[in-house]
C-alpha positions in Angstrom: 0.0 0.0 0.0 1.7 3.2 -1.3 5.0 1.4 -0.7 6.7 3.1 -3.7 5.6 6.6 -2.5 6.7 5.7 1.0 10.2 4.8 -0.1 10.6 7.9 -2.2 9.5 10.2 0.6 11.7 8.6 3.1 14.7 9.1 0.8 13.9 12.8 0.6 13.6 13.1 4.3 16.9 11.3 4.8 18.7 13.8 2.6 17.1 16.7 4.5 18.2 15.3 7.9 21.8 15.2 6.5 21.7 19.0 6.1 23.1 21.0 9.1 21.1 24.1 7.9 18.3 24.3 5.3 18.1 27.0 2.6 15.2 27.8 0.3 17.2 26.1 -2.5 17.5 22.8 -0.6 13.8 23.0 0.4 12.8 23.6 -3.3 15.0 20.6 -4.4 13.3 18.4 -1.8 9.8 19.6 -2.8 10.6 18.8 -6.5 11.3 15.2 -5.5 8.1 15.1 -3.3 6.0 16.5 -6.2 7.4 13.9 -8.6 6.8 11.1 -6.0 3.1 12.2 -5.6 2.5 12.5 -9.3 4.0 9.0 -9.9 1.8 7.7 -7.2 -1.2 8.9 -9.3 -2.2 11.7 -7.0 -4.4 14.3 -8.7 -2.2 17.1 -10.1 -4.3 19.8 -8.6 -4.0 18.2 -5.2 -0.3 17.9 -5.6 0.2 21.5 -6.5 -1.9 22.8 -3.6 -0.1 20.4 -1.2 3.4 21.4 -2.3 2.6 25.1 -2.2 1.4 24.8 1.4 4.4 22.8 2.5 6.8 25.3 0.9 5.1 28.2 2.5 5.6 26.7 5.9 9.0 25.1 5.3 10.8 28.3 4.2 9.7 30.1 7.3 12.8 31.6 9.0 12.0 29.8 12.2 12.1 26.5 10.5 15.3 27.3 8.5 17.1 28.4 11.6 15.9 25.4 13.7 18.5 23.0 15.2 16.5 20.1 13.6 15.2 21.6 10.3 14.9 18.2 8.6 12.5 17.0 11.3 10.6 20.2 11.1 10.0 19.7 7.4 8.9 16.1 8.1 6.4 17.4 10.6 5.0 19.9 8.1 4.7 17.3 5.4 2.9 15.0 7.9 0.5 17.7 9.0 -0.3 18.8 5.4 -0.8 15.1 4.3 -3.3 14.7 7.2 -5.1 17.8 6.0 -5.7 16.1 2.6 -8.1 13.7 4.3 -10.1 16.4 6.1 -11.4 16.2 9.6 -14.1 13.5 9.2 -13.5 10.3 11.2 -13.5 6.9 9.4 -16.2 4.3 9.8 -19.9 5.0 9.9 -21.4 8.3 11.2 -23.5 8.1 14.4 -27.2 7.9 13.9 -30.3 7.2 16.0 -32.3 5.7 13.2 -33.4 2.1 13.4 -32.8 0.2 11.4 -29.8 1.9 9.8 -29.8 1.5 6.0 -26.6 1.4 4.1 -26.7 1.6 0.3 -23.6 0.1 -1.4 -22.7 1.8 -4.7 -20.0 1.3 -7.2 -19.0 0.0 -10.7 -18.8 -3.6 -11.6 -15.6 -5.3 -10.4 -14.8 -2.8 -7.6 -15.4 -5.4 -4.9 -18.8 -4.2 -3.9 -20.4 -7.5 -3.0 -17.3 -8.7 -1.1 -17.2 -5.4 0.8 -20.9 -5.8 1.7 -20.1 -9.1 3.4 -17.0 -7.7 5.1 -19.0 -4.7 6.4 -21.6 -7.0 7.8 -18.9 -8.9 9.6 -17.4 -5.7 10.9 -20.8 -4.6 12.2 -21.3 -7.9 13.9 -18.0 -7.5 15.8 -19.3 -4.1 16.9 -22.3 -5.8 18.5 -24.8 -5.0 15.7 -27.2 -7.3 14.0 -27.0 -6.7 10.3 -29.2 -8.0 7.5 -28.0 -8.0 3.9 -29.8 -8.1 0.5 -28.6 -8.1 -3.1 -30.5 -6.1 -5.7 -28.2 -7.0 -8.6 -30.9 -8.9 -10.4 -29.1 -8.8 -13.8 -26.2 -10.8 -12.4 -27.5 -13.9 -10.6 -23.9 -14.8 -9.7 -23.7 -11.7 -7.6 -26.8 -12.6 -5.7 -25.3 -16.1 -5.1 -22.0 -14.7 -4.1 -23.5 -12.5 -1.4 -25.6 -15.4 -0.2 -22.6 -17.7 0.1 -20.3 -15.1 1.8 -23.0 -14.0 4.3 -23.8 -17.6 5.2 -20.1 -18.3 5.8 -20.0 -15.3 8.2 -23.3 -16.3 9.9 -25.0 -13.1 8.6 -28.7 -13.2 7.8 -29.6 -12.8 4.1 -32.9 -11.7 2.7 -33.5 -13.9 -0.4 -37.1 -13.7 -1.6 -37.6 -16.7 -3.9 -38.3 -15.7 -7.5 -38.4 -11.9 -6.9 -36.3 -10.2 -9.5 -37.5 -6.6 -9.0 -34.6 -4.7 -7.3 -36.8 -2.2 -5.6 -39.2 -4.8 -4.3 -36.3 -6.8 -3.0 -34.9 -3.8 -1.1 -38.4 -2.9 0.3 -38.9 -6.5 1.5 -35.5 -6.5 3.2 -36.4 -3.3 5.0 -39.7 -4.7 6.2 -37.9 -7.8 7.5 -35.3 -5.7 9.3 -38.0 -3.6 11.0 -40.1 -6.6 12.0 -37.4 -9.0 13.0 -35.2 -6.7 15.1 -32.2 -6.2 12.8 -30.6 -2.8 13.6 -28.8 -2.5 10.2 -29.7 -3.3 6.6 -27.0 -3.4 3.9 -28.2 -3.2 0.4 -25.8 -4.4 -2.3 -26.8 -2.6 -5.5 -26.1 -3.4 -9.2 -22.9 -2.2 -10.9 -22.0 -1.5 -14.5 -18.8 -1.3 -16.4 -19.5 2.5 -16.7 -22.0 5.0 -15.4 -25.3 5.1 -17.5 -28.8 6.6 -17.1 -30.4 3.2 -16.5 -28.2 2.4 -13.6 -28.7 5.8 -12.0 -32.5 5.6 -12.4 -32.5 2.2 -10.7 -30.3 3.4 -7.8 -32.5 6.5 -7.4 -35.6 4.3 -7.2 -34.0 2.0 -4.5 -32.9 5.1 -2.6 -36.5 6.5 -2.5 -37.8 3.1 -1.4 -35.4 2.5 1.6 -34.3 6.1 2.5 -30.7 5.1 3.4 -28.8 6.7 6.2 -25.5 5.9 4.4 -24.5 5.8 0.8 -21.1 4.2 0.5 -19.3 4.3 -2.9 -16.9 1.3 -3.3 -13.9 2.1 -5.4 -11.0 -0.1 -6.6 -7.9 1.7 -5.4 -5.8 0.1 -8.1 -7.7 2.1 -10.8 -6.2 5.3 -9.4 -7.8 8.6 -10.7 -10.5 6.7 -12.6 -11.8 5.7 -9.2 -11.8 9.3 -8.1 -13.6 10.4 -11.3 -16.3 7.8 -10.9 -16.7 8.6 -7.2 -17.3 12.2 -8.2 -19.9 11.4 -10.7 -21.8 9.1 -8.3 -21.6 11.9 -5.6 -23.0 14.4 -8.1 -26.0 12.3 -8.8 -26.5 10.3 -5.6 -24.9 12.4 -2.8 -22.4 9.8 -1.5 -21.7 10.0 2.2 -18.5 8.0 2.3 -16.0 6.1 0.1 -14.7 2.6 0.6 -11.3 1.9 -1.0 -10.7 -1.7 -1.8 -7.5 -3.6 -2.8 -5.3 -1.2 -0.8 -3.0 -4.2 -0.2 -2.2 -4.5 -3.9 0.7 -3.0 -5.8 -1.4 0.1 -6.8 0.2 3.5 -6.8 -2.5 4.5 -4.3 -3.1 8.1 -5.4 -6.8 7.7 -5.1 -6.5 7.6 -1.3 -4.7 10.9 -1.3 -7.0 12.5 -3.9 -10.5 11.5 -3.2 -11.3 13.8 -0.3 -9.8 16.9 -2.0 -11.3 16.2 -5.4 -14.7 14.7 -4.6 -15.3 16.2 -1.1 -16.4 12.9 0.4 -14.5 11.3 3.4 -13.0 7.8 3.2 -15.1 5.6 5.5 -13.3 2.2 5.1 -10.4 0.6 3.4 -10.1 -3.0 2.3 -6.6 -4.4 3.0 -6.9 -8.0 1.8 -9.1 -10.9 0.7 -10.0 -12.2 4.2 -13.4 -11.3 5.7 -11.7 -9.4 8.5 -9.7 -7.3 6.0 -11.9 -4.3 6.2 -11.1 -1.5 8.7 -12.4 2.0 9.4 -10.1 4.6 7.7 -7.8 6.4 10.1 -5.7 9.1 8.4 -3.1 9.3 11.1 -2.2 5.6 10.7 -2.0 5.7 7.0 0.2 8.8 6.9 2.5 7.4 9.6 3.0 4.3 7.5 3.6 6.3 4.3 6.2 8.4 6.1 8.0 5.3 7.6 6.8 5.9 11.2 5.0 2.5 11.4 1.5 1.9 12.8 1.9 0.4 16.2 -1.8 0.9 17.1 -3.1 -1.1 14.2 -0.4 -3.8 14.9 -1.7 -4.1 18.5 -5.3 -4.2 17.4 -4.6 -7.0 14.9 -2.7 -9.0 17.5 -5.6 -8.6 20.0 -8.1 -9.7 17.4 -6.0 -12.7 16.5 -5.6 -13.9 20.1 -8.3 -16.2 21.4 -9.3 -16.4 25.1 -7.1 -19.4 25.7 -4.0 -17.7 24.3 -4.6 -14.5 26.3 -5.0 -16.6 29.5 -1.8 -18.5 28.7 0.2 -15.3 28.2 -1.2 -13.7 31.3 0.0 -16.7 33.4 3.6 -16.2 32.3 5.6 -14.4 35.0 8.6 -13.8 32.8 10.1 -14.9 29.5 12.7 -17.3 30.9 10.2 -20.2 30.4 9.3 -19.1 26.9 9.4 -22.4 25.0 9.2 -23.6 21.4 5.5 -24.3 22.0 5.0 -20.6 22.9 7.0 -19.7 19.8 4.7 -21.9 17.7 1.6 -20.2 19.2 3.0 -16.8 18.4 3.6 -17.8 14.8 0.0 -19.0 14.6 -1.1 -15.6 15.9 1.0 -13.8 13.3 -0.6 -15.8 10.5 -4.0 -14.7 11.7 -2.9 -11.1 11.7 -2.7 -11.1 7.9 0.1 -11.2 5.3 3.5 -11.0 6.9 4.6 -8.1 4.7 1.7 -6.0 6.0 2.6 -6.9 9.6 6.2 -5.9 9.1 5.2 -2.7 7.5 3.5 -1.6 10.7 6.7 -1.8 12.7 8.3 1.7 13.0 11.5 2.1 11.0 11.4 -1.3 9.4 9.5 -0.3 6.2 12.4 1.9 5.0 15.1 -0.7 5.3 16.3 -1.8 1.9 17.2 -5.3 3.1 13.8 -5.8 4.6 12.0 -4.5 1.5 13.9 -7.1 -0.6 12.9 -9.8 1.9 9.3 -8.7 1.8 9.3 -8.7 -2.0 10.4 -12.4 -2.1 8.6 -13.5 1.0 7.2 -17.1 0.8 3.8 -17.2 2.4 4.4 -20.9 3.3 7.5 -20.1 5.4 5.6 -19.9 8.6 4.0 -23.3 7.8 7.4 -24.9 7.5 8.5 -23.5 10.8 5.4 -24.8 12.5 6.0 -28.2 10.8 9.5 -28.3 12.3 8.3 -27.5 15.8 5.5 -30.1 15.5 8.0 -32.8 14.6 9.7 -32.4 18.0 8.6 -34.3 21.1 6.8 -32.4 23.9 10.0 -32.5 26.0 12.1 -31.1 23.2 9.6 -28.2 22.7 9.8 -27.4 26.4 13.6 -27.6 26.6 15.4 -26.8 23.3 18.8 -27.3 25.0 18.4 -31.1 24.5 18.3 -30.8 20.7 21.6 -32.4 19.7 22.7 -33.3 16.2 20.9 -36.7 16.0 17.7 -35.2 17.2 17.9 -32.4 14.7 18.3 -34.9 11.9 15.2 -36.8 13.0 13.2 -33.6 13.2 14.3 -32.6 9.7 13.2 -36.0 8.3 9.9 -35.8 10.1 9.1 -32.3 8.8 10.3 -32.8 5.3 13.0 -30.2 5.7 16.8 -30.0 6.0 18.9 -29.8 9.2 19.9 -26.3 8.1 16.2 -25.3 8.3 15.9 -26.8 11.8 19.0 -24.9 12.9 17.6 -21.7 11.4 14.3 -22.1 13.4 16.2 -22.7 16.6 18.3 -19.6 16.0 15.2 -17.5 15.4 13.7 -18.9 18.5 16.7 -18.0 20.7 16.8 -14.5 19.2 13.1 -13.9 19.8 13.5 -15.1 23.4 16.4 -12.7 24.0 14.3 -9.9 22.5 11.3 -10.7 24.7 13.6 -10.7 27.8 14.9 -7.3 26.8 11.4 -5.9 26.3 10.4 -7.4 29.6 13.2 -5.6 31.3 12.4 -2.3 29.6 8.8 -2.5 30.8 9.6 -3.3 34.4 10.1 -0.6 36.9 9.4 3.1 36.8 9.0 4.6 33.3 9.2 1.2 31.6 6.1 1.7 29.5 7.4 5.0 28.2 10.7 3.4 27.3 8.9 0.6 25.4 6.7 3.1 23.5 9.8 5.1 22.6 11.5 1.9 21.2 8.4 1.1 19.2 8.3 4.6 17.7 12.0 4.2 16.7 13.2 7.0 18.9 
């Protein structure tokens, strides 16, 4: 997500930090690089021009130029102005007292609208809500079936009137069911087209009149760049969109749509899709996205993912550990399972402050084998319970047996044991940092890369 832009910006900031004093010439040179980076990331050119002008106005202030840390001051200015691109609206759904809440999902065909509908229903369920979903895409029976299958997998109720192929009637029936059966949210998945046409807009307007939605969310494929922004603007002009959902933000898209949509369309980003899994939909939070783009990591999202991945048994097991001296290979295996639940490993690493900008790490992330964690787990599973509890007994013959049992090489077993020892040392260090007075502050400073 915006990885190329992130690498370019971090390179600019590194050069600025190397300057003892900044001049207007060095600021202008840096801003030229920032301008090119944003344009190459497919950010709208008007947004880029206004952004660079604002940054320059503040960066050439004499107080900044004479500062003892001018490079850091410029980074702060860029961060503040990048946050300003997203406006002041919070991500997620706006508060409402209406019951049931009605969410109308809009978008072109292929943007991920149906999948996002199911993901949003799951997200609402985790918030303690009781959503009902319905598809009105009667021209594509496969879309109706897709929503039905996804919703059933997530234990979400689907309104599926047998034989009814009128989109307005389907939406009205779902609203009546929601009111009569105690559902607090209705999500209506509407039809899409390859392009915007009058027939589509008339159908959407009719559904809107029938259900009077509280939210109109436009689902846009982030990989289409400025085309997504243009389509969002047209939908907003005709339907008054209340929020945008950007899908496929985990892809190799340049990502300029995220930085352009608010400024060009005037509609806040409500959610972002970060993967294919049902849980890979999260409320948009500008501070976290900007921190990751600027190489500052995203510790809060990392913690939230870890908490969501831990089940009650794992939490209880961790709580019972008094220190990390008894951290065993079984615990190591449990942590690997938790990491796998948190999502793609490259995403998890990208949230760690300071790691995204390391060239070596980026090369490793580009060639990362998604089955690597499975092989590590297979190696640990090939050990006896006693060996997992006490790795010191693993001599040469035992390691050969483990390699045969897991279908790997002795070198792979040695590598896993080395990783385990290093992780154990790191956990002991972190445990020492968090003990005693001021420990939490020291840990947070370490996480922020200070």
